[in-house]
N, C-alpha and C positions, 0 to 999 in steps of 0.2 A: 929543435927541429924533429927529433926522433920520438917525442912523446906527445900524447894527446893533451888537449887543454885541460880535461878533467883530471888527468894524472898530475899535471903540473900544479893545478889548483889544490889538490889534496896534499901534495907534498909541501906547498907553501903554507897551507893551513896548519899542518903538523909542525912545521918549523916555528910558526908563530906561537903555537901552544907550548912548545918546548922552551922558547925564550921567556914566555910568560911565567912558567913554573920556576924559572931560575932566578927570579927577582921578586922583592916584596911589592905589594900593591899600594902602599902608602908612603908618603914622604919621599917622593921620587926627586932626586937632585942630580945635577952634573951627569956622570956617565950612566946613571940609572934612568935619567930622563931620555938620554939617547937610546938606551936599550928599549924603552917603551916605544919610542918612535920607530925603531927597527921592527919590533913586534907588530906594530900597526901596519908598516909597509908590507910585511909578509901577508897579513890579512887582506890588504888592498889588492895585492897581486892575485891572491887566491880568488877574491871576489870577481876580479876582471875575467879570469879564465873560466870560472864557473858560469858567468854570464855568457861568455863565448860559447861554451858547451850548450847552454840552454838555447841560444839562438840557432846553433847548428841543428839541434834536435827539432826545433820549430820549423826551420827551413826544410828539413828532410820530410817531416810530416806533411807540410804544405805541398811539396813536390809530388808525393804519393797521391794525395787527393786531386791535385791538378791533373796528373797523368790519367787518373781514372775518369775525371770529368771529360777530358779531351777524347778519350777512347769512347765514352758513352755518346758524346755528340757525334763523333764520326760514324758510329754504328747507326745512330738515329737518322743521319743524313742519307746513308746508303739504303736504309730500309724504307724511308718514307719520302724520298725525293724532295728534300729541303722544306718539308712542312714546318712552318714556324712554331706551331704549338708543340709538336713532337720534340723539336730541338730545345725549346724552353724547358720542357719537362725533363729531358735528359740532363740539362745543366743543373737542374734542382736536385735530381735523384742522387747523383754522385755514387752510383753503385760500385762497390768494391769487391774484388775477388777475396777468397778466403785467405790467401797469402798476404794481400794488402791489409786486410783487417788484422791479421796476426802481427804484421810488422808495425802497424800503427799502435797496437796495444803495447808492444815492447817499447816503442818510442815514448809512449805516454808514461809507462812505468819509470823509464829512465829520467824523463822530465820531472816527475814527482820527486825522485831521489835528488836530482840536481837542485830543485827548488828548496828542499830541506837543507842541502849543503849551503846554499846561498843564505838561508835564514840563520843557520848556525854560525856562519862567518860574520854575519851582521851583528849577532848578539855578542860575539867575542870582541868585535870592534867597538861596540857600545860600552862594554865593560872597560876596555882600555881607555877610551875617551873619558869615561866617567871617573874611574878610580885611579888611573895612573897619569893621565895627561891633564886632569882637571878641566875638562871641556864637556860639561854635562849637556850643554845645548846641542853640540854635535852628536852626542850619544842619543839624545832624544829624537832630533829631527832627521838625522841621516841613517840611523841604525834601528832603534827600537820600534819606530812606527812601521817601517818596512818589514821588519821581522814579524810583527804582529799580523800584518796583512797576509803574509805568506803562510804563517803557521795556522791561522784561522781557516784559510782555504784548504790547506793540506790535511790538517789533523783535527780541526774543529775548535770551538771556543773553550773547551774544558781541559785541554792538555796542560800539564803542570808547567811546561816551559812558558806558556802564555801567562799563567799566573805569576811566575817569577819576574817576567819582563814588565808586566803591569805594576808589580811592586816597585821595581827600579824606577819606572816612569813616575810613580806617585811620589817617591822620595825626591826626585829631581824637581817636580812641580812644587813640592813643599819647600825645597831649598830656595826657590824663586818666590816664595810667598804666594803661590797661586793655589790658594786653599781649595777652591771648588774642584779644579782639575786633579789635585792631589787626592782628595777624598774619593772622587769617582774612580780613579785608577786603583786605589787601595781597596775600596769596597769590592770592585770587580775581581781583584786578585784574591781576596779572601774567599769569594764564592767558588773559586777554582782550587786553590792550593790549601787544603785543610789537612795539614800534616802535623799531628801533635807529637813531635819528637824534639827533645832538647838537643839531640845530637845534630840536628839539621843546622847548617850554617845560616845564622841570622845576623843582620847588620845591627850594631849597637850604637851607631853614631847618633848625635843629639837630634839631628833632623828627623831621622826615622822614629825615634822614641817620641818626639813631639807630635809627629803626624798620628801615631797610634793613640797617644793620649787625647788628641783632639777628636779622633774618630770615636773613642770610647765615650766621650761626652755627648755624641750626637746620635748614636744608634739606640734603638729600643732596648729597654733594660732586660727584656726576657728573650732576646734573640740569640741564635747560635752564632751569628756574625759577631756579636759582642764577645762570645766565648773565644772566638778566634783571635780577636784583638787582645783580650786579657792574656791568652796564652803567649802571644808574641811579645807582649810587654813583660810577662813573667820570665820568658827566655832572655830578653834583653837585660832585665835586672839581675838574673842569676849569673849571666856572663860578666856583669860588672861587679859581682860580689855583693850585691844588695839583696841578701837572702830573705830578709823580712818582707820587703816589697814584693819579691818574687813569690813568696809563700802566699801573700794576700791575693795576688793575681791568679795563681793556680787554684786557690780555694774558690774564687769566683767562677773559674772555668768549670770546676767540678760541679758546683751548685747548678749552673746553667745546663750542663750536660745531663745531669740527673733529672732535671725538670723536663727534658726532652728525651728521656731514655727510651730506646727501642733496640731491636736486634741489630739494626744498621749501625748504631754508634757505640756498641758495647766495647769494641776494641779501642775506640778513642777515649772512652772512660778509663779503660785499663791503662792506657798510656799516660793519662793525667795522674792516676794513682802512682804510677812509676816515677813520673817527674816530681811529684810531691815527696815521694820517698827519697829521691836524690837531694832535694833541698833540705829536708829534715836531717839527712845524713851530714850535709855540709854544716848544719847548725849544731851537730853533735847531739841531736835529740834522737837517739837510736831506737827508743821504744816506739815513737811515732813513725819513724822511718820504716821499722819492721811492720807496723800495722798497715801502712800504705802499700808496701811491697806484697804483703799477704793478700790484700784486696786485689791487686793487680794479678797475682798468680792465680787466684781463684777463677778470674775471668779468662785469662789467656790459656790456662790448661784446658778449660772446658771448650773454648772456641778453636784452639789451634793444635792441641796435643803436643807431641814432642817436636817442637820447633825452636829456632834460635831465640825468638822473643821470650819463650818460657825459660830457656837456659840462662839468658841474661838476667832475668829476675831472680832465678835460683842463686846465681853467682852473687848478686847484690845482697840477698838475704844471708848468704854465707859470710860476706864481709861484715855485716852487722853483728852476727853471732861471734865472729872473731873479735870485734871491738868490745863486745860484752863478755869476752873471755869464756864463752860457752863453746869450747872447741869441738865437743862431740857433735853438737847440732851444726856447727860450721862445716865440719867434715862431711856430714850427711848431705848437706845442700850442695857442697862442691862435688861430691861423688855423683849425685843425681844430675847435676849440670854437665859433668864430664861424660856421663853415659849418653845424654842427648847430643852433645857436640860430636861424639864419636860417630853418631848416626848421620848427622846433618852436615858435618864439616870434614875436611881432610885432616889427617893426623898432624900435618905440619902447619896447620892454620894457627896464627898467633893466639886466637882465643882458646884453642885447645891447650897450647903451651902455657898460657897464663893460668888456666884452671889447674893444670898439673903443678905449676909453681905454687899456687895457693894451697893445694893439698900438702 
């Protein structure tokens, strides 16, 4: 009774998020299944109250416009003795005072915020339906499609959240053997979400891998979209411990990126060198790993200067020299890494602590 619908909604959303973090996302049985249901209930309540808030904002905006229209009509009647043309024009104009314009702008900004809250709640619900309750149809039809509609209106087609949701939809279509729909969603997601980072969370389930392998066979052999597919396959293979396959995919990524090399994709090329270095390191081919990281460092130092991306590469090079028992060079790289991290990070950051530990 004492709280606004928006505050209730955000509290329920936060509670659902907390419940979700306290349990695994796969193999849900017995009490874990009940916990997933409780998490979903929190999101459903949040969605209901967010929509109530949205409706209240719409009603308030409509009442302001209606009051202005009524005022303008009354003024027209008084001024022109019930002339029909004047009254019709007054109804169409809806002239607003400065205060009314200001209030409508505030309401519109709040409405945009609430719409994003609704969209974020829908994507959380879709994730629970898909990964915890094994209900991909509900995820797709009740959550992801509405999320996309809202996000494309509010933030445009190129927001990364749109790309991630399209990817999830593509995987669901692939699970249902709806190849054309799966391909369309995955291709659109690739044009948006072009993040060449092995640290990014990537699904490694068989359906996802199969969809990407199918896409790889259909795309033009010299396209950057194919590089995106090869990268995602390489990340999937690396997470599965299939390092030879991951290496082959990342080498294809590098080949395609270099064939389209420009100032705009230099950092993507550097990231691919970095990822190749990581795979070679896992294969204990330290000389090739060092070569890849040095290529990465050459680009990132020139493009970024003293940034965390450069420090991370210096740390990786330090690891290699330590493996090669060249401790002097390892120390030099760690010290340079530490110098940068003291500039860009707090002293109690775990990455600073880790570098001190390495030294």
